[in-house]
N, C-alpha and C positions, 0 to 999 in steps of 0.2 A: 504493500500501499504506500508506504513512505516513497518508494521507488517510482511508483506511477504519479505520484504529487508532484516529486521534483521533475520527473520526465514532462510532464504537463505545462509546469511552470517553465521549463528551460524552452520548450519549443514555441510556446503561446507568448511569453514575456521577454526572456531573456536574450533568445537568438534574433529577433527582430531588431534588437538595440545594439548588438554586439559590435557590428561594424562601425557605428557611429562613435561609440565610446573609443573603439581602437583608433580612429581616424583622428579624433579630437583629444585623446589622451585624459579623458575625464572619468571621475570616480561614479559608477552606476548607484546612485544613492538610492533611486527608487527601488532597483531592483534588490539591494541589500535589505531595504526596508520591506519588501514583499517577503524576502525569505524570512525574515524575522515574524512577521505577521502570520505566517504558514506554519510557524513552529519549527522551522529547520535550523536554526542558530542554537538550540538547545537539545538535540538528539544525542549528544555526548556526555552531557551533564547528568550526574546522578539524580534520582527521582526527589531525594532528600533536600535538594538545593533547587527545585523548580523545572529541572529538566525531564527528559524522557527515558534517558538511559536506553536507547535502542542498541547501542554497541558498535563495533568497528566495521562489522559487516554493512550495517546501515548507511555509516557514515561515507564508506566507499561506494556505495550505490549512489548516493546522492551526488557525491562529489563527481563521479563519472556523468552523470546525466547533466549536471551544472556545465562541465568542462566540455562536454558535448555542443553545448550552446557558446559558452565562452569561458575560455581557459582563464582570462582574467579575473572574473567574477569568480570561479571557482577557487583561485589563488586568494582573493579576499575571504572567501568562506572558509577555506582551509586554515587560513592565519588565526582565525579565531580559536579553535580548539587547540592549535599548537600553543596559543599563547595561555590557554587554559587548563590544559592537562598538567601541567606542573603544579598547579593549585591542587588537583586532584590528588596528585600522586604525593606531594610533599607539603601542602598546607597545613596550617593550623586550623581548627573548627572554626575560630574566629575569622580567619582569613576566607575559607570556603563560604561562609555565611556572608560575608562582605561583599564579596565578588560574584560567586557562581549564579546566584539568583538574577542578577542584572544580566550576566552574560548569556544565560538560559533564554530570556526574552529578547535578547538583541538590544536592550538598552544601553548595554556596555560591551564595546567590540575589544576583543584581544589581539596581542601581537607578541613576537618572541623575537628578542634581539641578542644574538650570540657573535654574529661576524663583526671583526673591525678591519681597519686598513691593513694591519700585518697577522691577522688572524682570520683565515678564511677555513681552509682545508684543516689546518693546524688550529684547531678548536681550544687548544689548552694553552696557547700562548697569547693570551690576553693581556692587554696595557691598560685597560681602563680600571682604575684603582679605586677600591672602596676603603675608607679609611674611618673607623668608629669613632666617634666623638660622643660621649654621653649617651644620650637617648637616640642618637641618630648615625647616620653613616653619611659620609661626604664623598660622592663619586666625582671622578674627574677622567675625561677620556672622551674618545669618540667612537660610534657604533656605526656600521654600514649595513646597507642590504636589507633593510627592515621592511617587510611586506605589511602593510596596513599600517605602518607607524604613525602616520599623520591622520589617520581616524580613528585609533584606537583609544579607549578609554583607560585601559590597563595594559602594560607592556611588561613581559617577564624578561628581564634584562640580567645578563651576566657579567659579573666584574671580578677581579682578583683582590684578595686581602693582602696577597703578598706574590708579586710575579715570579720571585725565586723558586716558589713551592709549585711551579706548573700547574697542573690539573688538580693538585691537592688545596691550591688556593682559590680557586674558581667558586663563587658564591652567588646565588641566585637572590634576585630583588622583586618586588612587584612596585614596579615606576607608575605614576600616573602623570599626565602630561602638565596638571597643573602644579606641580612641584617647583620649589624654587631652583633655579640652576638649570631646568630642563629646558632644551629648544629642539624643534625639529628642524634639521637642515635640508640640503640640496635633495631634490627629488630627481631622480635619474631618469634620462631620457633614453627608454630601451627598445630594442629590436622586436620584442614582442611582450606579452601580457600588458600592454600599454594603459588599459582601464585599472590596473593595480598599482597604485603607488608603492614605490621602492624608495626609501629615504634614508638620510644619515641622521644619525640622534646626536646631539652635543651635549655633553655634562660637564657644565662649569661649575664645579662646587656644589653640584646638585645634592640636596638634602633628603634624604630617605629614611624615615621612621623605622627605628629597630624593629616593631611589629611587622614591618613589610618585607624584612628579609625571609626567604622561602627556604626553610630547612636551617641546618647550622651552618656556621663558615665552614668552607672547603667541602661543602656537599653539592655545589652547583652544577660541576661537571657530570657527576652521575644523575643528577636530575634532568639535565640537558639531554644525554644520551638515552635515558630510559623514556623521554619524551619522544623523542624521534622513532623509537620502536613502535608506539603507537600511531604516530602520525604520518609514517613513510607509506603504509597502505592508502592513507588518503591521497597523497602524492602520485603514487602508481596508478590509483583509479582516474585521477585527473588526466593522467598520461593516456590512459585507455579510452576515456572520454574523447580526446583529441584525435587519436587514432580512429576510433569509430567514426568520428564525424567526417574525417578525412576519406575512409574506405565508402562511406555512404555516397559522398559527393561524386567520388571517383567512379563508382557503379553505374550512378544515375546517368553522368555524362557520357559513360562509355556506350550506353544504351541508346542515347541522343544522337552522338555525334558521327557523322556518317562520311566515310571516305572510300573510294573505289567502289561504289554503289552498295555499300553496306554498312551497317554499325560497326564502330572499332571494337566493339565488344566481341564481334565475331572472329577476330583474329586471335590465335592461339597465343601470339606474345603477351597481348593484354589480358588475355584469360588467365595466363601464367602469373601475372604479375598481381591481379586480383586475387588469385588463390594464395599467394603468398603472404599477401596483405592480410586476408582474412585470418590465416593460421597465425600471424604475429598477434593479432588483436585478441584473438581467442585464448592463445597461450598466456598472453600479459593478464587477461581478466582472471583465468583460473588462478595464476600465482598469486595475485592480489587478494581475490577471495579466499585462499587458502590460509594465508597469513592472517587474514581477517577473522577467519573461524578459530583460529589457533588464539588468538587475542580474547575473543568472545568466550571461550571455553576456560579461560584464567590461566593460559599457559604464560610462564614468564621469559621462557628462553626463546624468544622470537627474532633474536638480532639477525641470524642467518637466512630465515624466511623473508624478513622485512626488506632487508638488504637486496637479495635476490629479485624480490617483487618490484622493489622500486627501480633497480637498474635495468631489468629486462623490459619492462613497461615502457620507461622512458627511451631506451634505443627503438623499441618497437615503434613507438609514437614518432620518432624522428624519421624512421626508415619509411614508415607508411605514409606518413605526410608528404615526404619527398616523393615517393612513387606516384601520389596522387597528382601533384603538381607535374610530374612527367606525362601522366595519362591526359590531362587537360591540355598539355601542349602550350603553345603561346600564350594562350588565353589565361592558364594556369599561373603566369609569371606576372599578371597583370591584377589590379585591385577589382576588376570586375566580377572574379569569383572568389570565394572564402579560402580556396587553399592555400594561397599563398600566406594568410594569416595563420591557418591551422600549422604551416611549415615553420612560421617564425615562433610561433607560441611553443611549438614541440620541443624547440631548442633548449628553452629554459629546464625542460623537465630533467634533462641530463646533467644541469648544473646545480640547481638548488636543492636544499635539503641534504646536502652532500653529494659530491660530484659523483659521477657513475665510475671514475677512477677509484675514488675513495670506496664506493661500494664494493668494488672488486677486491680491494685490500682488506676489507672487512669479512666478506666472504671467505677469503683465503685463510684469514687468521682463523675464524672459526672452524675451518675445515682442518686446520693443522693443529689447533688446540693452543694456539698462541695469545688468544686473548684473555 
C-alpha cells in the first residue's frame, strides 16, 4: 500500500515538475510538503515518537518510486532519515522526544553532515573541532556536501574532540540552524540532482549545548557508520528508481522510433541492450530488498550486504542510464527527453554515501575478516 501511494504521488505530482526544478535548480517545496502530508516523512520513525515504523523495506520501496520521478527529490527525502537515524540509534529519551515527533510529521527536516574539505572517503580525519566549555561545546570548522543542509531544522553533525585520536575522537552533535555561530555556506552547482541543495556549513565558535551531544565523546564514528548501514539501502533503492525510469523510457522509445521501415526495437542489437538493462535493474532491486529484509529482521551484521547493494545498484543505474541515452541516439543527448537527466542523476549514486570504490574496500574487508 505504501508503495502504491508513493508511486501515484511520484507519477502524478513529482514527475511533472521534475524537469522544471532541475532546470531552475530550485527546491521542490510543494512536493516535500505533499510527502509530509501523506505521512511519508515518518515511515522510519518508531510509533512511540509519532511515526509508523514501517521499516527498511518500506523506505526502499518509497525511495525507488520517488527516484523514478525525480532523483533530487528522493535525495531530499532520503537525507531526512539519514539525519534522523542517529537519534534513534544513539539518542537519549529526551532527544528522541524533542526531535523525532516533529521529524515524523515533516515539520522538522533532518540532514547529516560528515564530510569536510579534507575528510571525504577518509571520514575519520575530521578537522572540525569541538571544545567543551562548561555546559556547551564550541565547534570550529567547515563541513561540505551536506544534502538538505539549507532546509534542515536539525543536522546530525560530526566533529572531533581531539584530531590526534582519529576515529576515536569523532563525536556527534545535534545542531540546529539557529545556534549562535552556525551559518549555511556555498550552495554547490551540480551536474545532477539539481533540485537537492548541497551546501557547506560554517561553524565559527558555534555554541552547542551539552545536551545536544549524541552519545558519548568518541562514539561519533561508530554512530556515523551504523547509520549508513541503515540508509545505504535507501540510496541503493534510489539508484534502482533512476535505472527503472531510464529502462522504461528506452523501451517506450525503442517501440516508437522507426528506422529502415521498422521500430528500432525489432533490431537484435537494441533487444540485447534492453535485456541487459532489465537484468541490471532486477538484480539491483533484489539486492536492495535483500538487505532491507535483513534490517527489518533485526540483523545487525549487514555491512557486507548494505555495501554490495549500494555499489551494485549505483553501477547499474549509471550503466542503464548511459545505455538509455544511446538507444535514444541524438535526441537522448538533448534536454527534449529526460534520459539525459537520468544519466546526470545516476552519476551521483556512485559517489555519495560512500564512493563505490570505498564500498569495494568495505566488501573486501568483510570477506577477508579485516574489519
